N, C-alpha and C positions, 0 to 999 in steps of 0.2 A: 256547294257548287257556285252559289251566287257570290260568295266571298272570293273564290278563285277567279271567276269571270270578271269581277270588278277590280281585281288587283292590277294596278298599273305596272308594278314590278314584274309580275308573272307574264303580263302581256309583252313587256319589253324583252324579257328573257326568251320567250318563244319567238318573237319577231327576229331577234338577233340570230337565233339558231336557224330559222327558216331562210333568212337572207344568206347565211353562210352555206346552207345546203343548196340553195339555188345556184350559188357560185360554184360549188363542187360539181353540180350537174352541168352547168354551162361549159365546163372544161371539156366534157366528153359527149355532150348532146347536140343535136341539130339546132341551129339558131332558131329561136322562136318557139321551140317545142317544150321548154321548161315552164310549167304552169302550176299555180297553186289551185288545187281542185277541192280543198277543204280547209277552212280557216277556224281555228280555236274550237275544235270539236271536242266534246267531252268523252273521255274513256274512263271506265270504272274498273278498279282493281280491288284485291281483297282488303287492302288497307289504305289505298291511295286513290286520288282523283287527279287525272291529268287533263290538260287541254293540249290538243295536238293539231298540227297542220299536216295536210297531205299534199305532197308535191310529186309531180311526175315529169319525165322528160324522155325523148326518143333518142337512143344511142346512135351516134354517127356511124356510117358504114365502115370507117377505118378504125373503129374502136370495138373491143369485145367486152365480155362480162368482167374480166380481170381489170381492164382499164376503168370500168365503172366503179368496181369495188375499191381500187387503190385511190381513185379520185376523192372518195369519201373517207379514207382512212387518215386519222381516226375521227370518228363522228364528232361534230362540234358540240353535241349534247354532253360529251364526256371530257372535252378539252377546254372549251371556251374559245374566244376569238379576240384578236386575230389568231388563227390556229397555231402558226409556227411559234409566235411569242408565248402563247398560252402553254404550249407543250414544253417549251424551254423552262418556263416558270415552274411547271409541275415537276419536271426532272430535277430542278434545283431545290425544291422545297418539300416535296413529299418524302416521308421518311423511309418508305419501302416501295419496291417496285409493285406495280399493279397486277403483274402476271396476267391471268385470263380476264380479270375484271376490265371492262371497257373495250375488250377485244370483240371478236365475232366468231360465231359458230354457224355453219350452214352447209349447203350442198352445192356441188357443181355437176351438172348433168352432162351426159355424153353428147347432147345436142348443143352444148355451149351455154345453156342457161345457168344462172346462179341465183341462189336465194339464201340470204344470210340475215342474222339478227344479232344485235348487241348482247354481250354477256353481262347483263345487269340482273339484279335480284337473284344472285346465284351464291352457291356455297362452294368454296374450293377446299377439298379435303386432301391433305398431304401429311404423311407421317403421323396419322391419327389426330391431326389438328384441323378443325373446321374453321375456315376464315370467311367472314362475311364483310364485304366492303360496300360502302354507300357514299354518295356525294351530293352536292347541291351546287347550283350556279351562283357565283358571287357577283353582284352588281353594286354600283354606287348606292342604289336604293335598298340594298339588302339590310335586314335586321339580323344581327348575329345570333340572337336567341332563337329566332324563327328558322334560320338556316340549320342550326344545330338540331332543332327538333325535327326538321324535315329528314335529315340523315338518319336519325334514330327511328323515325317512322318507317322509312324505306327499308331499314335493316331488320325491323321487328318481326316481319313475317318469317324470314329465314331463321332468325335466332329462336323464335318460338318453335319452329319445326325441329331444331336441334334439341331444345330443352324438353319438348314433349315426346321425343323418340325414346321412350323409356325401355322398350323391349329391344328394338333394333334387331340385330341378328343373333343376339345372345341366346344360347340354348338353356341358360339358367332360368330365364323367365318363362314360366309355363302358364297357359290359359287354365282357368279354374274349371277343368272338366273332370267329371267323375271317372276314376280309373277302373271302369267296369270291364275294360277289354284286356286286362292283364292276363297273359297266357292263352288268349284267343287267337286262332289262326283264321284269317278271312281270305277267301278266294274272290277277287273282284273281276268279273268277266267284262271285258271291254268290247263294246259294240261300236268301235271306231268313233268314239264320242270326244267332244272338245272340253268336257267338264270332268272327265274321269279322275284326273289327278287331284282336283279339289275334293272330290268325293272320297278318294282314298285318304287324303289329308285329314278329313273329318274323322274317319274311322281310326286312323293312327293316333289322333289326339286322345282317344279313350284308352290307349296303351296296347291296342291290338296290333298284331303283325299282319300286314296286308300284302298279298301277292297279286299283282295285276297281270292278267293273261288275256290276250286278244283272242276272240272267238275264231275258229272252233277250238274247244278245249278237249284235248284227248284224255282218255282214261288214265294214262300215265301221270298226268298232272294232278288229278284227284288223288291218286295213290301216293304221290310224292309229297304233296303239300299237306294232305290230311286236314282239310279245312273243317272248322267248327261252324262256319257260316258261309253261304254263297250269296254274293251280291250281284244282281244283274243290272248293269249300268244303263244309262240312257243311250240314245244313238239315233241316227237318221233312218229313214225308210221304215220298214215294217219288221216284225219279228221273224218272218219267213226269210228275209234277206240274210239273217245270221243263223238260221236253223236253231232258233232258241229252244224249240221243243226237245232237241237232242241234249242240250245242256241241262235242261230241267229234268229230263228223264234220268240222266246220270246222277244228278243231285238227289232226286227222290229215291233212286235205287239204294242210296247210302243213308237214307233217312236224315238228310242234312236240312237244317233251316235255310230258307231262301227269302231274300229281301229284294224286291224289284223297284227300280226307280224309272219312271217315265216309260220308255220302251220296255223296261223290265216288267211293269204292271201289265202292259198290253200282252207281253209274251206269256205271262202266267195265266191271264184270262183266256187266251187262245189255247194254250196247252191243256187246260182243264176242260175245254169244250165250248168256251164262249166265242163271241164274234166281235169284230172291231168295226167301228164306223169312222167317218171323217167329219171333222168340225166344219160348219159353214164358214166360219172365220178362223184362220189359224191363230194360235196363241203362242207366239214366239217372242220371248223377252218381255212378257207382260205379267204384272202382278195380279193376283186374284184374292179376294177374301173368301175363304172356304168355311163351310159349316162342319163341325165335328159331330157326327151322328152317334158313333160308338168309339170311346177312347181306345179300347183294345190295348194292344201293346204299343203301337207307334205313337199315338196321341195322348198317352197317359200324362196327366199333369199339365196339359196345355190349354185347357179352357175350351169354350164352345166355338170360338171363331179364331182363325189364324190367317195371316197374310202370307202367301207363298208365291214363288216364281215359277212361271209355266213356260215350257218350250215344246209345244206339240200341236199337231194337227189331226192326230188319230186318237180315238178314245175307246174304252171298253163299253160295249153296248149293255146297259143295265138290264134290258129285257131278256138277254140271252146269257147273262152271267150265271154260272152254275150255282145251284142252291147251297153248295157247301161254302160259298164265299159270303162274307158279311161286308156290306158297304159301310166303311167307317167314316168316310168324309165325302162331301160333294161340293161343287161350286154353286154359285147362286142360281145358275140355270139348270142345275141337276146333273152336270157332268161328273162322272165318278172321279174322285180325287184320292181315294184310299180304299183298299180292300184287305181283309184278313181271312184266312181259311179257318173254318170252325173246328177242325180236328187235327190239322197238320201245322207244323211251324212255318207257315208261309204268310208273308205280308208284302204289301207294295203300296207305293204312292205314285200318282200321275205327275206330280210336280217335282221340282228340284230342291231338296232340303239344303243343298250346298250353295244355292244361289244367293247373291247379295239381297235379292228380293225376299228371302226367307230369314233374314238376319234378325228381324224384329223380335224382341223378348228372347233372343237366342233360340228361336223355335227349331231351326234346322238342326243345330247341334244337339238339342235335347231329344229330338226324334232319333238321331243316330245312337245316342246313349241308350235310349229305350230299346232299340233293336238289338244292340250288342248285349245288353243286360238281360233281356227277357224273351227274345224270340227263340 
């Protein structure tokens, strides 16, 4: 940062760009309204450090957003100055058209507002070819080797993104998940949740066939799908909002294994005679370190502590939890995080195994594997 701030060349470059920008604004703004409100301020990016000036102006009454946009096209930072001569030089000497590079992407509101940004640090993909462009400002004081290194640095983040995208959209590259779900039919009951498709994705990675059905689930669906496992999804509200007892009753009548997630745990606890309580402080989008009390089916092979993602404000009351249930995990404050039935193939977790907060040590996926393989 000190090297950048002390560079006379970089100061001259920014000053030139700012003076041209002030000129662009003066064409369409009220006299006296164009002001520099920030000078040589530091901005940090993944691989670059920039000094930037912030300049504002008030648009004249006879001008609109398009006038403001066109007055700055194209930005001096990607053309040089004087702009017209610089653009003629670019047109004559650059070997290929810039296409989107150096242009702009943005929005125009119905109220006349406009917000745009330069298309820099971008990848243009056409006909299967990814093109990354980068440039630098050439001044009399420029050092050719340093300018070339600057362009390579600017392009490096995008190039790395391409080189590191090993899997992409290819179906040939599979995550190393145990294929314990081959031949398993899973009925995933959706309680109007915003994570149900990620949860289904986890189960599908085991090789299982997953059918997602929004509650209420009629008898006909059970008969048609013939599930080997019923999964009760998370969801808002309470189990009573979705008549979860009816779904659980249908699954139990067929002696089907049941796995509940978040709301699903609450539904199972309540359906078997337990009561629910409300947390003093909601835990939405918050990670917790939980203690594994009994590995059971779900936590087998995961160790004594696991970091998980929580999205709930209701919990199963441990004081009223039916004796047939074993508490398999709890949070640091004693909130139930996992339960399993002592004699029936029923298990549940209060957290979200599919959350990014449960990615550590691949814990969430390993729990799903355990459920499919052993519940």
